[in-house]
C-alpha positions as CSV (number, residue, x, y, z in Angstrom):
1,M,22.8,75.3,57.6
2,S,23.0,73.9,61.0
3,Y,26.3,74.2,63.0
4,D,28.5,71.1,62.3
5,G,31.8,71.9,64.0
6,P,33.6,70.2,66.9
7,V,32.0,72.5,69.8
8,H,29.3,70.9,71.5
9,C,26.7,72.8,73.7
10,T,25.1,70.7,76.2
11,I,21.7,72.9,76.5
12,D,19.3,73.6,73.8
13,L,19.6,77.3,73.0
14,S,16.1,77.4,71.6
15,K,14.2,76.2,75.0
16,Q,12.4,78.7,77.1
17,G,13.2,79.1,80.8
18,K,16.6,79.3,82.3
19,Q,19.3,76.8,81.6
20,V,23.0,76.6,82.5
21,G,25.5,74.5,80.7
22,R,28.6,74.3,79.0
23,L,30.4,74.3,75.7
24,Q,32.9,71.8,75.1
25,F,35.6,71.3,72.7
26,P,38.4,68.7,72.2
27,R,41.6,68.9,74.4
28,I,44.9,67.1,74.6
29,S,46.8,67.4,77.7
30,N,49.3,65.8,80.0
31,T,46.5,64.3,81.9
32,A,44.3,63.2,79.2
33,G,44.9,62.0,75.7
34,W,41.3,62.4,74.9
35,G,39.5,65.2,76.8
36,F,37.7,68.3,76.6
37,S,37.8,71.9,77.5
38,F,34.7,73.4,79.2
39,V,33.4,77.0,78.8
40,P,30.1,78.0,80.8
41,I,27.0,79.1,78.9
42,A,23.5,79.9,80.1
43,T,20.3,81.1,78.6
44,I,17.4,83.0,80.2
45,A,14.4,83.0,77.6
46,N,10.7,83.9,77.7
47,G,8.2,84.4,75.0
48,T,9.1,86.6,72.0
49,G,11.7,89.1,71.7
50,P,15.2,90.0,70.7
51,T,18.2,87.7,71.3
52,V,21.1,89.2,73.0
53,L,24.4,87.5,73.5
54,V,26.5,88.7,76.6
55,S,30.0,87.7,77.1
56,G,32.8,88.2,79.8
57,G,36.2,87.1,80.2
58,N,37.2,87.4,76.4
59,H,40.7,88.2,78.1
60,G,41.3,86.1,81.1
61,D,42.5,88.8,83.5
62,E,39.3,91.3,82.9
63,Y,37.1,90.1,85.6
64,E,34.6,93.0,85.8
65,G,32.5,91.6,82.9
66,Q,32.8,88.0,84.2
67,V,31.3,89.0,87.5
68,A,28.4,91.1,86.0
69,A,27.5,88.2,83.5
70,L,27.6,85.5,86.4
71,R,25.3,87.8,88.4
72,L,23.0,87.9,85.3
73,I,22.5,84.2,85.3
74,D,22.1,84.1,89.1
75,E,19.6,87.0,89.6
76,I,17.6,87.2,86.4
77,D,14.5,85.3,86.2
78,P,13.0,84.3,83.0
79,S,9.7,86.1,83.9
80,Q,11.7,89.3,83.6
81,V,12.7,88.5,80.1
82,N,11.1,89.1,76.9
83,G,12.9,87.1,74.2
84,R,16.4,85.6,75.0
85,I,19.6,86.3,76.7
86,I,22.5,83.9,75.9
87,V,25.3,84.4,78.6
88,V,28.9,83.2,78.1
89,P,30.3,84.6,81.4
90,V,34.0,83.5,81.1
91,I,35.2,82.7,77.4
92,S,38.7,82.4,78.4
93,K,38.3,80.2,81.6
94,E,41.8,78.7,81.9
95,A,43.3,82.2,81.4
96,A,41.0,83.6,84.1
97,W,42.0,81.2,86.6
98,A,45.6,81.8,85.9
99,N,45.0,85.7,85.9
100,T,46.5,85.9,82.5
101,R,45.3,87.9,79.4
102,L,46.3,85.1,77.1
103,W,45.4,81.5,77.0
104,P,47.9,79.1,78.3
105,S,49.0,78.3,74.7
106,G,49.7,82.1,74.4
107,V,46.9,82.9,72.0
108,N,44.8,85.9,72.3
109,F,41.3,84.7,71.9
110,N,40.2,88.3,70.7
111,R,42.4,87.9,67.7
112,S,40.9,84.4,66.8
113,F,38.0,85.3,64.6
114,P,36.3,84.2,62.3
115,G,37.9,80.9,63.4
116,R,37.8,77.6,61.7
117,P,36.2,74.0,62.8
118,D,39.6,72.3,62.0
119,G,41.8,75.1,63.7
120,P,43.4,74.9,67.1
121,P,41.0,75.2,70.1
122,N,40.8,79.0,70.3
123,E,39.8,79.0,66.4
124,Q,37.2,76.2,67.0
125,L,35.5,78.0,69.9
126,S,35.6,81.4,68.0
127,D,34.1,79.5,65.0
128,Y,31.4,78.4,67.2
129,F,30.7,82.1,67.9
130,T,30.8,82.9,64.2
131,R,28.6,80.3,62.8
132,E,26.3,79.6,65.8
133,L,25.9,82.4,68.4
134,F,26.2,85.5,66.2
135,P,23.6,84.6,63.7
136,A,21.2,83.9,66.5
137,A,21.8,87.2,68.2
138,D,20.3,90.7,67.5
139,V,22.6,92.3,70.0
140,V,26.2,91.4,71.2
141,I,27.5,92.8,74.4
142,D,31.2,91.9,75.0
143,M,32.7,93.4,78.1
144,H,36.4,94.2,78.6
145,S,38.6,96.3,80.9
146,G,42.2,97.1,80.9
147,G,43.2,93.7,82.5
148,R,46.1,93.5,85.1
149,T,48.4,95.8,82.8
150,A,46.3,99.1,82.2
151,W,43.9,101.3,84.0
152,F,41.3,102.2,81.4
153,L,38.7,105.1,82.0
154,P,35.7,103.2,82.9
155,C,33.5,103.3,80.0
156,S,31.5,101.8,77.2
157,H,32.9,102.0,73.9
158,M,32.3,101.2,70.2
159,H,33.8,101.1,66.6
160,V,32.4,103.7,64.2
161,V,31.0,101.2,61.7
162,E,30.1,102.3,58.1
163,N,26.4,101.4,58.1
164,P,24.6,104.5,59.5
165,D,21.5,102.7,60.9
166,Q,23.8,100.1,62.5
167,R,26.1,103.1,63.9
168,A,23.2,104.9,65.2
169,K,21.8,101.8,67.1
170,M,25.3,101.1,68.5
171,L,25.7,104.9,69.6
172,E,22.3,104.6,71.5
173,G,23.3,101.3,73.1
174,M,26.7,102.5,74.1
175,L,25.2,105.6,75.7
176,A,22.6,103.6,77.6
177,W,25.5,102.3,79.8
178,N,25.4,105.5,81.4
179,S,29.0,105.8,82.1
180,D,30.7,109.3,82.8
181,F,32.8,108.4,79.6
182,H,32.6,106.8,76.2
183,F,35.3,105.9,74.0
184,L,35.6,105.5,70.2
185,Y,38.1,102.9,69.1
186,V,40.0,101.4,66.1
187,D,41.7,98.0,65.9
188,V,45.3,98.0,66.9
189,N,47.7,95.0,66.8
190,G,46.1,93.0,64.0
191,N,42.7,91.9,63.5
192,G,40.3,89.0,64.3
193,L,38.2,90.7,67.0
194,L,35.1,89.4,68.4
195,P,33.3,92.7,68.0
196,V,34.3,93.1,64.5
197,E,33.1,89.7,63.4
198,A,29.8,90.5,65.0
199,E,29.6,93.8,63.5
200,N,30.4,92.4,59.9
201,Q,27.4,90.1,60.6
202,G,25.4,93.4,60.9
203,K,24.7,92.9,64.8
204,I,24.4,95.7,67.3
205,V,27.5,95.6,69.1
206,I,28.2,97.3,72.5
207,T,31.5,96.8,74.2
208,T,33.1,98.2,77.4
209,E,36.6,99.2,79.0
210,L,35.5,98.8,82.8
211,G,38.9,99.8,84.5
212,G,41.5,97.2,85.1
213,G,44.9,97.3,87.1
214,G,44.4,94.1,88.8
215,R,41.7,95.2,91.2
216,V,37.9,96.0,90.6
217,P,36.8,98.7,92.9
218,A,33.1,98.4,94.1
219,P,32.1,101.5,92.0
220,V,33.3,99.6,88.8
221,H,31.3,96.5,89.7
222,R,28.2,98.7,90.2
223,L,28.7,100.5,86.9
224,A,29.3,97.0,85.2
225,W,26.1,95.8,86.6
226,S,23.8,99.0,86.3
227,G,25.1,99.5,82.7
228,L,24.7,95.9,81.4
229,T,20.9,95.6,82.8
230,N,20.1,99.2,81.5
231,V,21.3,98.2,77.9
232,L,19.3,95.0,78.3
233,R,16.2,97.1,79.1
234,H,17.2,99.7,76.2
235,V,17.2,96.9,73.6
236,G,14.0,95.5,75.0
237,V,15.1,92.1,76.1
238,L,14.8,92.9,80.1
239,E,11.7,94.5,81.7
240,G,11.8,97.9,83.7
241,E,12.2,101.3,83.1
242,V,15.2,102.4,80.8
243,L,17.4,105.1,82.9
244,T,19.1,108.0,81.2
245,R,21.7,110.3,82.7
246,A,19.3,113.0,82.8
247,S,16.8,110.7,84.7
248,L,19.7,110.1,87.1
249,G,20.3,113.7,87.6
250,L,23.9,113.2,85.9
251,P,25.4,115.6,83.5
252,D,25.9,114.4,79.7
253,A,28.6,111.8,79.3
254,V,31.8,112.8,77.6
255,I,32.4,110.8,74.4
256,I,36.1,110.6,73.7
257,D,37.5,109.8,70.3
258,G,40.7,107.8,70.2
259,R,40.7,106.9,66.6
260,E,43.8,108.8,65.6
261,G,46.8,106.6,65.6
262,D,49.3,108.6,67.6
263,N,46.9,108.8,70.5
264,M,48.5,105.5,71.6
265,V,52.1,106.0,72.9
266,I,54.5,103.2,73.4
267,T,57.9,103.2,75.0
268,E,61.0,102.4,73.0
269,E,63.0,101.2,76.0
270,T,62.3,98.9,79.0
271,G,62.0,100.7,82.3
272,V,59.8,101.4,85.2
273,W,56.7,103.5,84.5
274,E,55.7,106.6,86.8
275,G,52.3,108.1,85.8
276,I,52.0,112.0,86.2
277,L,48.5,112.3,84.9
278,E,45.4,110.0,85.6
279,P,42.7,108.9,83.1
280,G,40.1,111.5,82.7
281,E,42.5,114.4,83.1
282,P,43.0,116.9,80.1
283,V,46.4,117.5,78.9
284,K,48.1,119.8,76.2
285,E,50.4,118.7,73.3
286,G,53.9,118.5,74.9
287,E,52.9,118.2,78.4
288,P,54.3,115.3,80.4
289,V,51.8,112.4,81.1
290,G,54.6,110.1,82.7
291,R,58.3,109.3,83.1
292,L,60.1,106.1,82.5
293,W,62.9,105.4,84.9
294,F,65.9,103.2,84.5
295,P,67.0,101.3,87.4
296,D,70.0,99.6,85.8
297,T,71.4,103.1,85.3
298,P,70.4,105.1,88.4
299,G,72.5,108.1,87.4
300,R,70.4,108.4,84.3
301,S,67.6,111.0,84.1
302,P,64.1,109.5,83.2
303,N,62.6,109.6,79.7
304,V,59.7,112.2,80.0
305,M,56.7,110.9,78.1
306,R,54.8,113.7,76.6
307,A,51.4,114.2,75.1
308,P,51.6,114.0,71.2
309,R,48.5,116.2,70.8
310,D,45.8,118.0,73.0
311,G,43.2,115.6,74.6
312,V,42.1,113.6,77.7
313,V,44.2,110.9,79.3
314,V,42.1,107.6,78.7
315,V,44.5,104.7,79.6
316,T,47.6,104.8,81.8
317,R,49.8,101.8,82.6
318,A,48.9,100.1,85.8
319,I,52.1,98.0,86.4
320,P,55.3,99.9,86.6
321,V,57.5,97.5,84.5
322,A,57.4,98.4,80.8
323,E,59.0,96.5,78.2
324,A,60.3,98.1,75.0
325,G,57.0,98.2,72.6
326,D,54.8,98.3,75.4
327,S,51.9,101.1,75.5
328,V,52.3,103.3,78.4
329,F,49.3,105.7,77.9
330,V,46.4,106.6,75.5
331,L,44.7,109.8,74.7
332,G,41.7,110.7,73.1
333,Q,39.8,113.9,71.9
334,P,36.2,115.0,73.0
335,I,33.9,114.6,70.1
336,D,30.2,115.7,69.8
337,R,27.6,113.0,69.6
338,A,26.2,114.4,66.4
339,D,29.5,114.1,64.5
340,I,29.3,110.5,65.1
341,R,26.2,110.0,63.2
């Protein structure tokens, strides 16, 4: 059944060549009683082959993937493509301009799926992804980072899905990013994630966490671009040699398993965070990872936040101010590739 919802795409997704347009859906604001929100979209298509959906800016303040996706639109010529690449470079555009994780309405787009055509704007847009973009795609690449509030060890990552064939293909796609680290994650803080909806439709889903902290270092930009283009070559939609860490003269990547619930540590009080360890550093159970200080009571000793288990630090808080209930660090444990299969 063809899409019949409120989101309109200004380009023909089935057309060959390179097209740049927008998705538009109804918006009522203080400046327009009848208006539209715009989200950019592009296609680069040539001949037959797989369809790959590439998205950035699922969360507004995660710019690493947005830049890589915009570069993809700018630099890739249809003659380099076998199949079709659909690019939505900045999903949460208003949040991106505001440098916030959430939409101005306060919603988290990555908790909006599967969406509904008669819902609020975020659910209208997620419904379009669910019923139009995901069914058209063989592979879905959704690029994230820690945003302003967290520094995440730059990596590609994945859910460990139940279907063994899908899981194996996702594992190979994750590894094709050629990052030093990879991460296995589970859902926290609710459901409705974009990657999960795509996985439920049987798609090969490759996701990332490319740093964060409010600044994008040049090496992270390079990793976003090299990883994205290598994965596109790996799945067969982009011409060129598929690189491996071995061919690059690099050691095997470290795969870190963060699926155990106590790997994410939160603070029960509001304070100022001081990190003691950096992402990538090993830690033993009981060792300090950071301290929480209390400026309103300067005579009070800090709360030392310790590792709940052996592992590797994967995420640390990027902004010092931490409210009660905020995550302050995340651990994971190295896992052998064979154990994921």
